[in-house]
N, C-alpha and C positions, 0 to 999 in steps of 0.2 A: 504493499499500503504507500503510494507517496502523500507523505502526509505533510510535505514541507523540510526546507533545506536543515538538519539542524549541527552545521559543522559550525568549527571556531572561526570567528571574524577573520574575514580573510586581511592577509596585507596586501596593501594596494605598491607595486612597486611602479617605476618610474611610465611605462607605457600605461597602466590603469590610470593610473593620476592625469598624463594628458586628455585621456581619453574622456575621461570624469568632465574634464575642463574645457572640452570641448565636443560634447554630443552633436550628432549629427542633425541637420537642418532637416523642419519641416516635421518634426514632432509637434503631437500635440496632447491634450489630458488623456485623451482616449489611450495613444502610446503607452504612458504611464501605467493604464488599465492590464494592457496586456501582457506590458513589461513584467509586473507584479506576478500577475497568473503564472506567467513561465517559470519566475523564479521561485514559486511556492510549488512546483510542479506539475501544473495542471498541462493536459494536453489537448484538451476538446473542449468546446465550447456549444452550448442551446442557446436556442434564440428566436427572437422575430423583430427583425429593424421596424424603427420609427421616426419621427422627423429630429425629436429632441436628439436621440442615440446614434446621430450620424456620425459624429467624431469619434465613438467607439467603432462603431462597424466599417469604419475609411480605417481603423488602426490595425484591425484585424490582417489588412491587405499585407501587413507588413510584417505580421509576426508568425510565429510556427504553429501559433494553433490551428487545429483543423475545428471548420466551422459547417455547425450543423441546424439548416431552415427547419423550421416545422412551420404550421402553414395557422394553427391559431396558438397564443401564448400558453394558457391551459394546459394544449397538447404537447407545448415545449418544457412547460415546469414536468407534466409527469415521464416525459423522455429522461429528463435531467435527475430525477426522483428514483427511477429504473437504472442509469446507470452511476448513481453515488449508492445504490443497493448492491449491485454487482460489484464491483472495483472496491467500494470503501472509500473511495475518495470523494473529495466534494467536487459539486457539478456544476460550473459556471450556467448559469442561466440569466442571457443577457435581454433586458427589454427597454420600453420606451416607457412615455409617463402617461398619468391620468387612463383612457381606456385599454391602450394595452397594458399596463402595468394590472392593474384593478382584474383583467382576464386571466389572471396567473392565481387569483387566490384559493378558489378550488385543490388545484394541484398544489400548493405550499400548502393547504390544510391538510392533505394526507402526505405529503412530505413528514410534517409535523409529527402528526398521529402515528406512524410508520417508523419513525427517526430514520428518516434520509436526508444524507447533505447535500443540501442544495443552495448555493450561495448565489442568491437574485441581484443583478447587478440592475440597477434601474436608473434610466435618464430622469431629471426633474427639469422643471421649469427654469429660467435665468435665475440665478442667486437674487437678485435686484425682486424676484416675485416671491422667493422664501418667504414663509411668517406672518401669511392668513390674510394680509390686505388680498380684497379682490382687486388686480390687476388687468383682468380678461385674456391673458397668456392662455393660447393653447392649449387644451388636455389641463389646463388648471384645475388642482386642490386647493382647497386650503389647507392641510393640512397630509399628505397623500401618505406619510409614514403611518399616520393615527391607523389607517385601513389596515396594516401590516402586522400593527406592534401584537392584536393578541394572538395570530396565528405563529412565527418567526421567535427564534432563539433568542434574537439581539436583532437592533438596529442602527447602523450607520450612516450619517448625514456627512457629505464632504461639502464644501464650500469653497476649498481652495486646491490647487494643484498638489501643493508639497503634502496635503493628509490624505493622498488619493493609494499611496503603498500601505500605509500605516491600518487604514481603515479595511483596507481590502485583506489584509494579514490577521488584522484582530477578529474578522468575519469570518474569515477562514478555520482558524484555530478557534472558534464555536461552534462553526458546523461541525466540527468532526473531534470534539469533545463531549465524551459520555454522558449523557447519549447523543446521537448524533443528530442533528434536525436542520432547518431549512435557516437562513440568515440573510438579511435583507440590508443593501446600500443602495445609498441612491446619488446620483452625481448632477449637478446643476448642467444644461445644456452648454453656456458659456465656457463653464470649467473643461469639459470635456473637447471644445473648440479649438478654447485658447491656445494660441503656440506656447512649450514651454524651452526653457534651458535648462530646467533640471538634466542632472546625468543621467543615462539609460540605468534603470535599475536594476542590477545584477544581482546582488544575494538579498534573499528573503528567510528570515523567521519565524515561523508560527508554529510555535510545539502543543497540540492538544492535549488536554488535560482528560487524566483517567480516574475516578472517584476509587481510592483502595478501602477496602473494606476493615473498619477498626477490628484490631485483634481481640479486642474482650467478648466482642461480636462475634466473632467465629469463633470462640471457644466454646459458647454457649450453646451456639449452633451445633458446633461438630460434639458435644455431650448427648443434646438430644436427640439427635441421631442417632447415635450412636448404641443409647439405652430404649430406643423406639422398637414398639411391637409390629408395627404395623406403620411402617414408613409411604408416603408417597411422593411422588415430586412432579409438578406442572412446569413444562417449560414453553416459554415465550419468544418472542422475536427477538428479545435482548439475549438470546442465547447464540442466534444465527449473528445478530449485527456485530458479536463480538469475538465469533469465528470460535464459540467454546462447545462446539458439538462433541468433540472428543475428550474435554475434561465431565462431559455431563452421563458420556459413554460409564465412562471410568468410574465414578461416583456413584451409578445406579448399580453398578454389577459389584462394587464394595460395597453398600449398602442391602443388594436385594432389592432393592426398591422399584415397584412399577411403576411408568413413566408416560404422562398423558402431555400431547403436544397442543400447546393454542394453534389459530387459524393462523395465527403471524408467527408464529414457531416451526411451519411445518420442514419436515426434512432434519429438523434437530434432534429426531432420535429414531435407530433402524427402524424401521417399520414393522418389518416381521420378526424382530427380538421377542426372544421368548418374557422379555418384561415392559414390553410395550403394549398399552393402553390405546396407542393410535392418538387417533382426533376426534374421537364422538363425544364431544363437548356438549353437546344439543342434546344428548340420551341420560333420559334419569339414571339408568344402570353403572355408568359412569360416574353421576353426581354422586349418586348413593357410595361410592365406592369411595370418592374423595373425602365426602363426609366422616367414613368411617377409618380413614387415617389419624392414631393416634398425634404424626408430626408429619405435617404438611410443606415439603418447600418447594414453593413458588419462586421461580427462576426467570427473571426478565420479562414479568407480567406483571401487570393491576390488577389483573383477576373484576375486568370490565365486563359489560352486557353480556359479549358473547363469550367470553372464556368461563365466565359461570351460570349457564344455563339461563340467562335474562335475568341475573341475581335472586337465584330461589337457591343458589349454592347456600350455603350456612355449615362452615364446618365446625366439628366437633372437638378436634384435636389442638395443639397448638400449631402454630404457622410461622415458619422461617419465610421472610420475603425479602430476597436478594433483587437491586432495582437500581438502577444508575441515574431514574428519573426520580429525585425527592420527592417530589408532587404527588407520585404514584404510591408511597411507600403508605400503608395501611391506610389507603384510601376508602379502601370499600372492606377489608376486615381485622380486626386488632392482630397484630402480629409482632417477632421479634423481628423490627424493620431493618436491614442492612441496607444502607446506602454505599451502591460498588458496583462495580461493572462485572458484569457476570463471569466472564473467561476470570479475572482476579482472584475475585470469589473463592470459584469451583476449585480454583489452582492452591488456593489458602485450604479450604473444606478437603480435599484430597492428603494435605500433609497432614491434618490433624485427625481425622476419623481412621479408626481401626475399620478392619472386617468383620460384618455381621452376616453373617446367612440365617436365610430362612427359605427354607425348601419349599413350601406352600405357595410362595410366591405367583411361580409362575403358573403354578394352577389357577390361583385367584384370579388373575388375569384373563387365563382362557376362558373362565369362567364368565366374565363380564363380557366379553367379547362375542361367546356364543349366544349371550343373552341380547346382545344388542343386534347380531345376526338373525335370530329368532323372532324378536319384534318388526325387523323389519319384512322378514320376510310371508307376513299377513297382510301386505300392502299393497302387493302388484305392482310390486318396483321394477320390473326385472328388465323395463326399455331405459330408466337411468341409469341403473346400475352397470348394463349394456354397455351404453355412453361412453360412462365413464371409464370401463376397463380398455373400449377400443380406442380412448385416449391416449390411455397409459401405453397399452401396446405400440401406438402408432409413435410415440415420444421418444426420441434417446436420451437413456437416464439420465445425461450430462446436461440436457437443452434443457434453457429456463423457459417459464412459461408462465402469464402473466393474463390475469382473468378478470374483466370486467364485475359490474354486480348484476349477475345473472342466475337461472336457476342452476345452470349444469357448476356454476362457478360454487353456491351455497353446499350445491355435492360435494363438490371437489374440498371445500375447508373438512369436512368430515370424513371423507370416505377417500381421499385419492392420495396414492403413495406419490412424495415429494422424492422419495430415491436417495436425494444428498442436499445437502442444508443449503439453504440461499438458490435454488435452482426454483421455488414455486413462490408466486408475488401474486396480491389481488389488493385492490381498492377496499377492503377492509377496516382501515384504519378511521380512514374518513365514510364511508360507505358512497362517494360519487360518484355519478356515471361517465362513462368516455374513459376509461384509465387504460384496458386492455391493448388496442393496436397502438397508442405513442407510445407505451414502457415497453412495448416490444419492441420498437424503433432503437428506443434509447440502449435496452441491454444488446442489441446486436453489435450497434456504434461500438459497445463497451467490448464487445467479442464477436468477430465478423465470423471466426472460424466454425462455427456451430449454428444453426436450426434453432430459430427462435419462434415460441407458440404463442398466439394473442387469442383468448376466446370470450368471444362478448354476444348478447342478446340483439334482436335488429335493435329494439329501443336504443340500446347502450352504442350501437355501431354508427346510429346517424348523429352522435355526437362527436364521432373523430372520424368520420369517413372521407373530410378533407384529406386525413393525412397517408392516403392510400397514394398522392402527389409526393408525397415525400419518401415514402419504402421505393417509389421507381424511379424520385429522380437520384437518389444516395445506393440503389440495389443493394436493398438489405434483405439479411436471408430471413424474412418474416413471413412465415403463415399464419393467416386471420382465419379462425372460425366462426362463423356469424351461425350460431341457433336463432333461427327464422321462427316465433311462433305469434307473430301480427300483433305483437303488442306489448304493455310492460307484462311480462309474465306472474311474475313474483306479488306486483302489487293486483291483479287481476285476482291472484288465489287468495293473501290480504282482505281484498273487499267481499269476495263472497263469502268468506268466513264468517267477517264481523256482521256484514251486510246484507248477504241473502243476494246481490247482485255486485255486479263492477260497473263502475263509472271512470271514464277519462284514461282507458287502460289502452283501449285498440289503434292503433296502427295502421294506416296507408304508409304503403312504402316501396322503395325502387327494387327492380330487377337487379339483385344484389350483383349475380353473376357478370350479367351486360355490363352493370355499371363500374364493376372492375376493372373490366376486360377494356371499358373508354379511357381510364387512367394508364392502359396497356399492364395491368397485372393480371397472370393468366387465373384463372378462375372457372370452379366446376361446382355444379350442382350435386351431391350425395345426399344418402338415407341410410338409416340406423344399420344398415347388412353390410354398408359396402365402405363405413365411415373407416375403421381401420385403415383397410388400405388404401383409399382416395387422399388419408391425411399422411400415412408414411408417403407417399407415391409428392406430396407436395413439397412436404417436410424436407425431400431426398434432395431436389433440386435448386440450382442455385436461384437467387434473388426471389423478392416478393413474389405471394400466392395466397389466393381466397378458396375458401371452400365453404360452401352454404349447406345448412342442415335444416330444412323446414322440419321441424318438429315440437311438441307442444308436452313439455314436460311437467311434471307434478312432484313436490318436496315431499320428503317422508312426512310422519304426523311428530308436531312437538309434543316435548315430554314437560313443558314448562307450567303450560294454561293450568 
């Protein structure tokens, strides 16, 4: 992971001093931005130009940065989010002012909820227009940063050229300090355009901070786990973000403790492991099992709505919660709260906890999973289970997948074997539509050597259909599966259950195959019987492709009502 240079301060010789005293002509504030990003280790930026940001985009021509332009700012934000999740690096997102900036808000909310390190750099009206006066500048807001302050980790406003490197370095450090998250930098148009005589930015230092567990808390946690009769573990997205799945596996095996992964923690624990409860968090059998644990270790999860079976989970034993986001500690349940990065804390526990043997643990896990299977077997859900199996069969094990808010994704949260950590991602953090395709594009930019899968419903697909042009322009290896059920399927189901009939859920939509082909993207219409073969063929071919599956899916019955 490239988290900025941490080397000793370079000693400048005569050549470096001469270069600093006579910087190349024609540079502006935008050059200081891209030079700083390069100095911090950035290689790729996402975004969309606008009038106030032209100085920034002009400077990209003089840099080594790769620019990936999307068609809508929100989609550019989703792409940066995925790039940050896949690489662990801060993903620069370049935006204009006012409408362009505000259009990115939903993507930044998802990045915040999922702890994705997005470094948003937006333009602003000229410095004279800052401060709340109504000057009538194009795109003018009274206080643009206020719109973002509730979402991002930190806000950095730049009013002079000399502030640019320090502001971006501080934002970079903030984005990559655990928990990762989005940050906001804004630079006035005139500062970006003004010629600068400042020397070229050659060395930047931004060292992210990692919260370490206090040793007395680790001692207490280790003692509780060692003496537990029925320990269990909930592994959340923090395990994936901190690359701690290996440590988690070692600790679970040391303790013979069953592990369930949250929907954000998919892949954090091997799916077929004898101690794996998989991800059936919306099933009462799993909820009951976790409630019966006398010591529950929660790592990298806030036990929010989805992870607690819609807040019906009520633990009866002691809870140990390891969480890098201090705001989530004990937010839902009293616990021994350990403010720490998951990887660091699990390492500490491994050094402190002795071997605990429980021959019955695997049997108890098997009993839960059989009960879950039996419950589903009585609901006539062969279509949905078959489709998920077809997707798993077609998708290479190491290929990442990005799931929009759609019924097949809600199935995947519980039932899809991600096989590797950091390979299955969805918009379950904030829950907005339109994530699947642009996020997959960002992941393909991060690693173009393997195919990437995006999954959307027809409703969510319309949010990001414009990005087929981006997929084609950059020839990205993304296959987009669109499950077309003629409307907002899950809302249709919710409304029928609650009110007897649905309203505002039925949608007229295009011929997705013809539409994709009009972008120059190969497309095919498939059916449940041929999905596995059609999807595998599309994933194996270079460049973008679309697979359209007309199907009406149902969710399994909820157990929290």
